[in-house]
Structures are given as structure tokens and as C-alpha cells.
C-alpha positions as CSV (number, residue, x, y, z in Angstrom):
1,M,0.0,0.0,0.0
2,S,1.5,3.3,-1.0
3,S,2.0,6.2,1.4
4,S,-0.5,9.1,1.1
5,P,0.7,12.6,0.1
6,Q,-0.1,13.8,3.6
7,T,2.2,11.1,5.1
8,K,5.0,12.0,2.7
9,S,4.8,15.7,3.5
10,V,5.6,15.3,7.2
11,P,9.3,14.6,6.9
12,R,9.6,17.3,4.2
13,K,8.0,19.9,6.5
14,R,10.3,18.8,9.4
15,S,13.3,19.1,7.1
16,N,12.2,22.5,5.9
17,G,11.7,23.6,9.5
18,I,15.2,22.5,10.4
19,A,16.7,24.2,7.4
20,A,14.8,27.4,8.2
21,R,16.0,27.4,11.8
22,E,19.7,27.0,10.7
23,K,19.4,29.9,8.2
24,I,17.9,32.1,11.0
25,L,20.7,31.1,13.3
26,D,23.3,31.8,10.6
27,A,21.9,35.3,10.1
28,A,21.7,36.0,13.8
29,A,25.3,34.9,14.3
30,R,26.5,37.2,11.6
31,I,24.6,40.2,12.9
32,A,25.6,39.6,16.5
33,S,29.2,39.3,15.5
34,E,28.9,42.7,13.8
35,R,26.7,44.5,16.3
36,G,26.8,42.7,19.5
37,Y,23.9,41.5,21.6
38,E,22.2,44.8,22.0
39,G,22.5,45.7,18.3
40,T,20.8,42.5,17.3
41,S,17.1,42.5,16.8
42,I,14.4,40.2,15.3
43,S,13.6,42.8,12.6
44,V,17.2,42.9,11.4
45,V,17.5,39.1,11.6
46,S,14.3,38.9,9.5
47,K,15.7,41.2,6.8
48,R,19.1,39.3,6.7
49,S,17.6,35.8,6.7
50,G,14.7,36.5,4.4
51,F,12.2,35.0,6.9
52,P,9.3,37.0,8.3
53,A,9.4,37.8,12.0
54,S,6.5,35.4,12.6
55,S,8.7,32.5,11.3
56,I,11.5,33.5,13.6
57,Y,9.1,33.7,16.6
58,W,7.9,30.3,15.7
59,H,11.4,28.9,16.3
60,F,12.5,31.2,19.1
61,K,10.3,33.0,21.7
62,N,12.4,36.2,21.6
63,K,15.8,37.6,20.7
64,D,17.4,36.4,23.9
65,D,16.3,32.8,23.2
66,L,17.7,33.2,19.6
67,I,21.1,34.4,20.8
68,A,21.2,31.6,23.4
69,A,20.7,29.1,20.6
70,V,23.5,30.8,18.6
71,I,25.9,30.3,21.5
72,E,24.8,26.7,22.1
73,R,25.2,25.8,18.4
74,S,28.6,27.5,18.2
75,F,29.8,25.7,21.3
76,A,28.7,22.3,19.9
77,A,30.7,23.1,16.8
78,W,33.7,24.1,19.1
79,L,33.5,20.8,20.9
80,Q,33.5,18.9,17.6
81,A,36.4,20.9,16.3
82,L,38.4,19.8,19.3
83,T,38.6,16.4,17.7
84,D,40.0,17.6,14.4
85,L,43.7,17.5,15.4
86,Q,45.5,14.2,15.8
87,P,46.2,13.7,19.5
88,P,49.7,12.8,20.7
89,G,50.6,9.2,21.6
90,E,50.2,7.7,25.0
91,D,53.9,8.1,25.7
92,A,53.8,11.9,24.9
93,T,55.5,14.2,27.3
94,L,53.5,16.7,29.4
95,E,54.9,19.5,27.1
96,E,53.5,17.7,24.0
97,K,50.1,17.2,25.7
98,V,49.8,20.8,26.8
99,T,50.9,22.0,23.4
100,H,48.3,19.8,21.8
101,Q,45.6,21.1,24.2
102,A,46.5,24.7,23.3
103,A,46.4,23.9,19.6
104,Q,42.9,22.2,20.1
105,F,41.5,25.3,21.9
106,S,42.9,27.7,19.3
107,H,41.8,25.7,16.3
108,A,38.3,25.2,17.8
109,I,37.9,28.9,18.5
110,E,39.0,29.8,15.0
111,V,36.5,27.4,13.5
112,S,33.6,28.4,15.8
113,P,34.2,31.8,17.5
114,D,30.6,32.9,18.0
115,F,30.0,31.4,21.4
116,L,33.2,33.0,22.8
117,R,32.8,36.4,21.1
118,L,29.2,36.8,22.2
119,G,29.6,35.1,25.5
120,L,32.5,37.3,26.7
121,M,30.4,40.4,26.0
122,L,27.4,38.9,27.9
123,G,29.6,37.5,30.6
124,L,30.7,41.1,31.6
125,E,27.1,42.2,32.0
126,H,25.3,42.0,35.3
127,R,21.6,42.6,35.3
128,P,18.9,42.0,38.0
129,E,17.8,39.1,35.9
130,D,20.3,37.2,33.7
131,P,19.4,36.9,30.0
132,T,19.0,33.4,28.8
133,A,21.9,33.9,26.4
134,R,24.2,34.8,29.3
135,K,23.0,31.8,31.3
136,M,23.8,29.6,28.2
137,F,27.3,31.0,27.9
138,L,28.0,30.4,31.6
139,K,26.7,26.9,31.2
140,V,28.9,26.0,28.3
141,R,31.8,27.8,29.8
142,S,31.5,25.6,32.9
143,R,31.6,22.6,30.7
144,A,34.8,23.7,29.0
145,F,36.4,24.4,32.4
146,R,35.4,20.9,33.6
147,N,36.9,19.3,30.5
148,A,40.2,21.2,31.1
149,V,40.2,20.0,34.8
150,K,39.7,16.4,33.6
151,S,42.6,16.6,31.2
152,F,45.0,18.0,33.7
153,A,43.9,15.4,36.3
154,E,44.9,12.6,33.9
155,W,48.3,14.3,33.1
156,L,49.1,15.5,36.6
157,P,48.0,12.8,39.1
158,D,50.0,14.4,41.9
159,F,48.0,17.6,41.8
160,D,45.0,18.0,44.1
161,R,41.7,19.4,43.1
162,G,42.5,22.9,44.0
163,A,45.7,23.0,42.0
164,L,43.9,21.4,39.0
165,E,41.1,24.0,39.1
166,E,43.6,26.8,39.4
167,L,45.5,25.5,36.4
168,A,42.3,25.1,34.4
169,S,41.2,28.6,35.3
170,F,44.5,30.0,34.0
171,T,44.3,28.0,30.8
172,V,40.8,29.3,30.0
173,A,41.8,32.9,30.9
174,L,44.9,32.6,28.7
175,A,42.8,31.5,25.7
176,D,40.4,34.4,26.4
177,G,43.2,36.8,26.4
178,F,44.7,35.7,23.1
179,F,41.3,35.7,21.5
180,M,40.5,39.2,22.7
181,S,43.9,40.4,21.5
182,Q,43.2,39.0,18.1
183,Q,39.7,40.5,18.0
184,V,40.5,44.0,19.3
185,A,44.1,44.9,18.4
186,D,46.0,42.2,16.7
187,A,43.8,40.6,14.0
188,T,46.8,40.0,11.8
189,H,48.0,37.1,14.0
190,D,46.0,33.9,14.2
191,L,45.6,31.9,17.4
192,M,47.3,28.8,16.0
193,G,50.5,30.9,15.5
194,R,50.7,31.4,19.3
195,V,50.2,27.9,20.5
196,D,53.8,27.5,21.7
197,M,53.5,30.7,23.7
198,Q,50.3,29.4,25.3
199,A,51.9,26.1,26.1
200,A,55.0,27.7,27.6
201,A,52.8,29.8,29.9
202,I,50.7,26.9,31.1
203,L,53.8,24.8,31.8
204,G,55.3,27.7,33.7
205,V,52.2,27.7,35.9
206,V,52.5,24.0,36.4
207,E,56.0,24.5,37.8
208,L,54.8,27.4,40.0
209,L,52.1,25.3,41.5
210,R,54.5,22.5,42.2
211,Q,56.8,24.9,44.0
212,K,53.9,26.1,46.1
213,R,53.1,22.5,47.1
214,G,56.7,22.2,48.2
């Protein structure tokens, strides 16, 4: 028995809905990178994406929800990009592992910078009620931090939890600093070109923490 036209249309409608959502997110990401959170509006996203505002509101309840989705999608792409580089072997030195980690972070940010670009702006804002987009950034940021702690715990079994968290905090802050430098004043240098500098700084903190532990 053949499928009815109505049955066949369901997957097509779902596919069209997914494609529309992605195009809206693409437009919102471009606009937000140009104008920031405050400069992004549903009307501008509508013009850029070619979808009426009613279609955008069908997928997202408001601008805040839309920007939160941009951050979440960008972070998912960032996580996927972390796997692009071939990891060092099991017998790799700590220096090689840290250098690889720095290369992973830098490569992933260059592939998918939206979550960090938007998130850092939102992260500095403090309002009586946090926007959904800021909450989303803090959520994914926490996940990235936990991933760094987990990696360091495997490489530095002699470090206690406090030292691991301090090292992870420094690593994340270092990546932020290089990214902001590139975005604001030093756009001619890519992040991957500074991997060795990042690795050297992290290894220096490892030694400092060891000295503190006596």
C-alpha cells in the first residue's frame, strides 16, 4: 500500500523547518558578531535571513532565546572541532600534551568563535535578571572548564583538586586573552601561531604550582 501525500509531507515539512532554523541562526550569528547582543534585533535578523518575523518567533520565543541558541550551536561546533587534530601518543610528554591542548583550543575557536565572542560580552554584563543567552554561555563555559580539569587530572595525578582548578582557570583565561587580543588589536595574528606561547605559559604555571606545594 503506497503512502498518502499527507504522510510524505511530514518529513519534508520537518526538514524545511530545520533548514529554516539553521538559516535564521546563521543570520543571527553574523549580525551579533557585527553589532553585539544589544545591536541584534528580530527585525534585522528577519531582513538578513529573508524569513518574516513570525517565522523567527515560531522557532524562538524572543531575541534572547535566539542568541542563546547561537551560543549553544557554536559551542557544539567548538567541541566537535576539538577532535580535528590528531592527539599525541600515550607516551607523549607533558609538554607535548599541553601544546596539543592549546592547539585544540585555538583551532576550535578559529573554527567556531561565536560562542566566545558573544559570551564574553554577555559575561561582563550584570543585570537584575540574567538573560537566557548569558546563562547559556556560563553553562557551556563551565563545561569547557570541567573538560580542562579532567585533562589535567589525567596528566598530573600528583595535583590536588584545588591546583587542577587553578591551572584550568589560568588556561581558560589565557585562551580568552589571546582571543580578545586578536579581535581587538592584533587581528593579523592567528591563534594557531601562538600555540607555543600558550603552552609555555601553562607549563610555567604547572611548575609554579608544584613549587607552592613544596
